[in-house]
C-alpha positions in Angstrom: 161.4 76.8 55.6 164.0 79.5 55.8 162.3 80.9 58.9 162.3 77.4 60.5 166.0 76.9 59.7 166.8 80.3 61.2 164.7 79.5 64.3 166.4 76.1 64.9 169.8 77.6 64.3 169.0 80.4 66.8 167.8 77.9 69.5 170.7 75.5 68.9 173.2 77.1 71.2 172.8 76.7 75.0 173.5 80.3 75.8 170.7 81.4 73.4 168.3 78.9 74.9 169.2 80.2 78.3 168.4 83.7 77.3 165.1 82.5 75.8 164.3 80.7 79.0 165.0 83.8 81.1 162.9 86.0 78.8 160.0 83.5 79.0 159.6 84.7 82.6 159.5 88.4 81.9 161.0 91.3 80.0 164.6 92.0 81.2 167.5 94.3 80.6 170.3 92.9 78.6 172.4 92.6 81.8 169.6 90.6 83.5 169.0 88.3 80.6 172.7 87.6 79.9 174.4 87.5 83.3 176.4 84.5 84.5 177.0 82.9 81.1 180.7 83.3 81.4 181.4 84.7 78.0 182.5 88.1 76.7 180.3 91.0 75.9 181.0 90.7 72.2 180.0 87.0 72.4 176.7 88.0 74.1 176.1 90.7 71.5 176.5 88.1 68.7 174.1 85.7 70.5 171.5 88.5 70.9 171.9 89.5 67.2 171.2 85.9 66.2 168.1 85.8 68.3 166.9 89.2 67.0 167.5 88.2 63.4 165.5 85.0 63.9 162.7 87.1 65.3 162.8 85.4 68.7 163.4 88.5 70.8 162.7 92.2 70.5 165.1 94.8 71.9 163.7 98.2 73.1 166.2 100.9 73.6 165.3 103.5 76.2 168.2 105.9 76.5 171.2 103.8 77.6 169.1 100.9 78.8 168.4 98.1 76.4 165.4 95.9 77.4 164.7 92.5 75.8 161.5 90.6 75.5 160.5 87.3 74.0 158.2 87.6 71.0 154.9 85.9 71.8 155.0 83.8 68.7 158.8 83.1 68.8 158.4 79.4 69.1 155.3 79.0 66.9 157.1 77.8 63.7 159.2 75.1 65.3 156.3 74.0 67.5 154.0 73.6 64.5 156.6 71.8 62.5 157.3 69.4 65.3 153.5 69.0 66.0 153.0 68.1 62.3 155.8 65.5 62.5 154.3 64.0 65.7 150.9 63.7 64.0 152.4 62.0 61.0 154.3 59.5 63.1 151.2 58.8 65.3 149.2 58.1 62.1 152.0 55.7 60.8 152.1 53.9 64.2 148.3 53.6 64.3 148.4 52.1 60.8 151.0 49.6 61.8 149.0 48.7 64.9 145.9 48.2 62.9 147.8 46.0 60.4 149.3 43.9 63.2 145.9 43.5 64.9 144.4 42.3 61.6 147.3 39.8 61.2 146.6 38.4 64.6 143.0 37.7 63.8 
């Protein structure tokens, strides 16, 4: 659950979600992935650190250029957790529907 908590915390901020959305398209430099957010470089660095610590992105340093890419499995834990919840609720609703159908007969 700690990984899931960390993932949701990382995706909770709109700037971090914006970075994730950009990196979903392709690998980018830090400048490409973080341009136009209207925050300082130290703020961008903090957002990137949160995403890296959550395992959402990977930074590759080549000389002075830092490239970012989204980890292929970055959204797996939240996706599976939400999918399990969806399945549970669908089962509960199906049970209620079945009960109501029996009551109508």
